[in-house]
N, C-alpha and C positions, 0 to 999 in steps of 0.2 A: 930355691937361689931367692926366687920373688920375695920368700917370707923373711928371707936375712935382710933384704934392702927394704923392706915395708911397701912393696909395691904390691899391689891387690892383683887376681888373677884374671879378674872380669875387666873386658875391653870396653872402654868408650864409645857410647854410639857417634857414627858419625854425623857430622853438622849435614841438616839436610839445604837445600835451595834456599829456602826461606830465612833460614838462619844465616847464611850468606848475605843476602839480601840486608836483614836487617844489622849486621854486622858494618857493611858498607854504608849504609844511610847514616850511623851513628862516625863513620869516619867523616864523611861529607860535613855534618854538622860541625866535628870541629874545626876542620880547615876552614868552613866558611866564619866561624870565630876570628880564627887568626887572620884571615883578609879582612872582617869589620877593623880591629887592631891596627893592623899596616895602614888602614883606609885614615884612620884618625891620626897617625904618626904624621901622613904626607900631608895631610891638613894643616897641622903644627907647621912643619917645614916649610910650607907656601907661604904660610902667613908671616915667617920671621924672615923669608927672603922678600918678600915683598917691602917689609920695613927697611931692608939695608942696602948701602951703596953696593956697588961693585969692586970687588976686594978679596980678601983672603978668609975673610968672615963669611962670607957670604957663599964662595966656591967651596967651603966646608960643609957647609947646609945643604948646600947641592950635591956632593959626594953622599951624605948620608940618605937624602931624598932617593938618589938614583940605590942605592941599598935596598932601601926598603922599597923601591918599586921594582926591582928584580926578584925580591921576596915573594910580593905578591903575584907577580907573574908566573912564579913558580907553584906557589898554593894554588894559583886559578888552574894554570894547566892541570894539576892531581885532582882537582874538584871534577872538571870534563873530564877525564879518565875514569876517575868511581863512577859520574853520572852514566857513563855510556856503559860502565860495568852493570850498573842496576836496574839499566833499561835493558841489556841482554838477558840479563837473570830473570827479569820479571817476565819478557816474551818467553825464555824457554819454562817460566812455572805457569805461564797462560796455558802453553802447547802441550806440557804435560797433564794438566787438567784437562783440557779438551781432549786428551788422548785416553786417559783414564773415562770420562764420561762417554766416548766411543766405544770403547772395551766393555764397558757396562751395559751400555744399550745392545750391541752383538751379543752378550750373554743372555740378556734378555730376550733378545729374538729366537738365539737357539733353544731358550727352555720353551719359548710360544710353537716355535714352529715342532719340536719334540714332542709337546702335548696336543697339538693340533694332529698330528700324523699318529697320534694312540688313540684319540677320538674317532679320527674316518677312518682308523682302520678296520674297526669294529661294524662298521655299516656297510651292508651288503646291498649293491644297486638293482641286484635279480631280483631279493627278496622285495625290496619296495616295488619294484614295477610287477612283481605278482601280486603284491597286497591291493594295487590299483585294479588288477583285474580282477580279484574276486570281489571287489568293491562293486566293480561295473554289473558282475554277474548277479550279487543279491540285490541291486538296484533295480534289475531287469525282472527278476523272481518277484520281487515286495511289487512292480508294477502288474504284474501277469495276477496275480493274486488279489489286488483290488480291484482290476477289471473283472475277475468273476466273480467277487462278492457284489458287485454293481448291476451282476446280469438280470435283466426283466424276463419273469418268466410268462407273463400275459402278453406279450408280446411277441411277436416273431423273429428271428433272428436278422433273417433279411425283409426286408421290406422296402418294394419299389415306390419312391416318392411318386413319380407319372402317374401311379396305379391309384396312389391316395387321394392325388389331385382329382383325377376323373370320376372318382366313386361318390365325392364330397358336391361336385358339379351333379351328376346324377341326382343325389337329396336335393338340391334345391331345386331342378326343374320338377321333382315332383311335386314339390310343395307349392310351386306356382301353377301347376293342373291342378291339384285336389283343393287348394286354397286352405289346407291343413294341414297338420303332419302328426307324428307322433310324438312330438314335442308340443303340442298344445297345452294350454292351462288345465291343469287336471283336477282344480277346483271348477270348473265348468260344469253346467247339470247337465245331466243325459237327455238326450231328445224324446224317449220312449213314454218318457212322462207326460200327460194330458194335463192335469191341473194340479194345483198343489196339494198336497195330503192333508184332508179335514183335520182340524184341531179340536182335539177333545176339551170341548168346553164343558160347564155345568148347564144343566136344562132352565131355560126360561123359566117365568114364572107364568102362563098358557098352560105350559104342558105338564106342570106339575100340579096344576087345579084339575087338568084332566085326569090325571093319572088318580087323584082322589076319589073323583065323582064316580 
């Protein structure tokens, strides 16, 4: 049946809110043009009446002016209504856009929340705590190994500091009594030498003559 009457089966898309706003703006612009024309007529009638005396001619022009003024008021009323409609539609458009942005934000937050749950769901806090305990034990073992490697074999493990100070005082007392110690200069000549050793010199001239005589 649609093919017979030449109509297509596809439906036209419904006008959007922005389409309605644009259409209303066009109507308002047309009404504003009409109002300007009526203002021009009213100015012309006003000039004519200012030049005429009271009488039938002036009353006729007044009637025309009143008729034009009524038309102007009617257009101004329509313009006010269309302006209010445009404001309402623009407010609805802003609210719709804000709602759309809000829904987009909510969707993004849902995806982020889902991803965070997936990421943190694979983390076991008990394993992390155990890892910290293992690390502490390894550090303690490393310190024990370092202490063992730094051990001194020439010095006893336990030395009493008071005993060491007493022994040091005793050594100083012995040095004061003897006037020397085992720490004296090792380059000093020994006491058992009476005189310096004779040097091996060449024989003198007299000794050489006796030996030849």
